[in-house]
C-alpha positions in Angstrom: 107.6 107.4 97.2 111.0 106.8 98.8 111.2 108.0 102.5 114.6 109.6 102.1 115.7 108.8 105.6 118.0 111.4 107.2 120.6 109.1 108.7 122.6 105.9 108.4 120.9 103.1 110.3 124.2 101.6 111.3 126.5 104.6 112.4 123.7 107.3 112.7 125.7 109.8 110.5 123.6 112.5 108.7 122.8 111.8 105.1 121.9 114.8 103.0 119.1 114.4 100.5 121.4 115.4 97.6 124.2 113.0 98.6 125.4 110.3 96.1 126.9 108.4 99.0 123.7 107.0 100.4 122.6 103.3 99.8 119.3 101.6 100.3 117.7 98.1 99.9 114.3 97.4 98.5 112.8 98.0 101.9 114.5 101.4 102.1 116.9 100.5 104.9 119.4 103.3 104.6 123.2 103.3 105.0 126.1 105.6 104.3 128.7 104.6 101.7 131.2 103.6 104.3 128.9 101.3 106.2 127.4 99.9 103.0 130.6 99.1 101.2 133.0 98.3 104.1 131.0 97.0 107.0 128.0 95.5 105.2 129.8 94.5 101.9 126.7 95.7 99.9 124.2 93.5 101.7 121.4 94.8 103.9 121.7 93.3 107.4 117.9 93.5 107.9 116.7 91.7 104.8 119.8 90.4 103.1 118.9 92.4 100.0 121.3 94.3 97.7 122.2 97.8 98.7 122.1 100.2 95.8 122.7 104.0 95.5 119.7 106.0 96.6 118.4 108.3 93.8 118.5 112.1 94.4 115.1 113.7 94.6 114.9 117.0 92.5 114.8 120.2 94.7 111.3 121.1 93.3 110.0 117.7 94.3 111.6 118.0 97.8 109.3 121.0 98.5 106.2 118.9 97.8 107.6 115.6 99.1 110.2 116.4 101.8 112.6 113.9 103.3 111.8 112.2 106.6 112.7 114.0 109.8 112.4 110.8 112.0 115.7 109.0 112.4 116.0 105.2 112.1 118.9 103.8 114.0 119.3 100.1 114.7 122.7 99.5 116.2 
């Protein structure tokens, strides 16, 4: 189950669960579109893995499996 982290790990901007502008690696490191595309050029700075668009969890599933509240920020 994806953690659905609430913020970009690089710039700490809020990332809504229904946003199509959120990118993750296979370890679920999470970044906004700007950081992912411009600053990181599609490569995770933690594992060197590919950053891909995070899928959107359906609203019904969010009730049972909510997004994380804890923020991960590694500047």
